[in-house]
C-alpha positions, 0 to 999 in steps of 0.5 A: 610353134613348138611348145616347150615342156614348161608351157605344156606343164602350165597348160596342164596345171591351168586345166587341172585348176579349172577342173578343181574349181568346177568340181568344188562348186558342183560338190558345194551345190550337191551339198546344199541341195542335200542340206535343204532336203534334210531341213525341209523334206522332199518335194515340199509345196510352195505354200505361197503358190499352192495354199494347203487349205483355205483359212478357217474363220474363227467363231468364238463362243457366246453365252445365251442366257435368259436373264431373270429378276434384278441383280441381288434383288430378292430377300433370299439372295444371301450370297449376293447381298449388298455389302455395307460400305461406310463412307468418309466425310469427304468424297473418299469411300473406304472399302474393305481390303481385298482377299488375295487368292492363290491358284488352286494348283500351280502349273510348274514351268518346263525344265531343260529337258524334253519338256521345254517345247509344249507339244500341245501348242507348239512344234519343235525345229532343231538346227545342228551346226557342223562347227560351233557358232558364236551365239551372238553371231547366230542371234543377230543373223536370226533376228534379221532373217525372221523379220517376215515370220508372223508367229511367236518363236521361242529359242534356246541354244546348247553350249557344248563346252559349258554343257548347258542350255542357253536362252538366246538374246542378242547378248547371250555369250557362248558357242552353240552346237545346237539350237531348238526352236519352239514354233507356236501353232496358234494364238488369238490372231489365228493359226500359224499361216501359210505365209509364215511357214514359207518365211520360216522355211526361207530363214531356215534355209539361209541359216543352213547355208550361212552356218553349214548347218542341218535343220530338222523340220517337221512335215509342213502339211501336218504342221499346218493341220495341227495349227488349224485344229489348235485354233479351232479348239482355242476359238471354242473356249475363248470367252470373256465374261463382263459385268457392267456398272452403269452410272446412275444420275451422275457420271462416274468420277475418275478420282473416286473410281481410282481410290475405290479400285486401289482399295480393292487391290487393283493396279493401273497398267496398260490403260486398265486396272488389273486385279492380280493374285500373289503370283502376279497373274491377272484374274480380272480387269476394270476397263473404261466403257468409253474409248479412252483408256485409264491413265494416271494423269487423266484420272482426276478429270475423268467422267465416265458413264460406266466401267466394265469388270472383265474375266478372261476365262482361258487365262484365269486359274480356277475361273469359277472362284475368280468369278465369284470374287468379281461379282462381289467386287462388282457389287461393292463398286456399284454400291459405292459409285451409285451405279447398277450392275447390268449385262451387255444388253443393259439388263440387270443380272439375277442370281440365277443367271450368275449361277449359269455363267459360273457353271459355263466358266467351269465347263469351259475350263474343264474342256481345257484341262481335258484338252491338255492346256490347263486354264491359267497355265503358262501354255494357255497364256501364250495360246490366248495372247 
């Protein structure tokens, strides 16, 4: 059968069409491969199959202090003399108002410039889109893709049309040409892990595929190494100081305790009483020694054998000063509640031991400043979250 010119032309067009489809698919495959290589680097190991390093067990410091005589017992202990607290005729105890404290040096928040990502505790990843992407579309996809990433992530996007940076939320409006991601390398759960790195890498690859984006990703081994080093340092200064108030002959009444705490400026929130400064930063907390947390609806019926004042050293600005204030409050509460101030071994605290603790707090916070993460700064509160 002889083919007509029309049939031959149709066959030729069909061959050309199939070839074009194959060529386009090959071009797309090479393009995505180059995108992945630019995003994640060449020949990165699979951290799920080939772990880069065994996890390091986090060991936090302790204070080994030789406790001396009873708390404020000596006549020369003027700094810790028991205050006079007048009592009302009923069960309510009137206490002097708190002294509101302001941090000695406030740490400024990062601006929209290069300081947005905290290089001491975070690693930056940059996503560049070939064509502007709606912020709402990106945010929805990002939230879905990063469900398996067990790490603190901060994002901001640059709206080229408006010429400004946007904090990305599900409701943020704008057209994004670039997104910057700050990956926190450690917190109190431990360092940024191999599994989180793999999950993040897969999420970024999906972003690159979906939005035709180029991802600038740091070296994986260096990133995990930095995370382990940061976690080791954080563990070395992660200290909480507690002053225990143990009830005397009678359990501590919740009603009386709440009145005393609020008179001292404490605010009940999240099961604890918080002593905050004018900037809203918690300096120390008052917690129940029993398993039950404090709650407004149960304070009237609460009877507890003791409470504890806690100072979280890495997250408090001017920790030595905050500790002095906490000691004074502990004395006042103990006097009003008929309780004793003791350490974790139920031993009385002497002025000498309190001085040692104060010095240790200053030492830990000096080390933090030298490392570049000042105690009480936004960076320290993120790191010790």
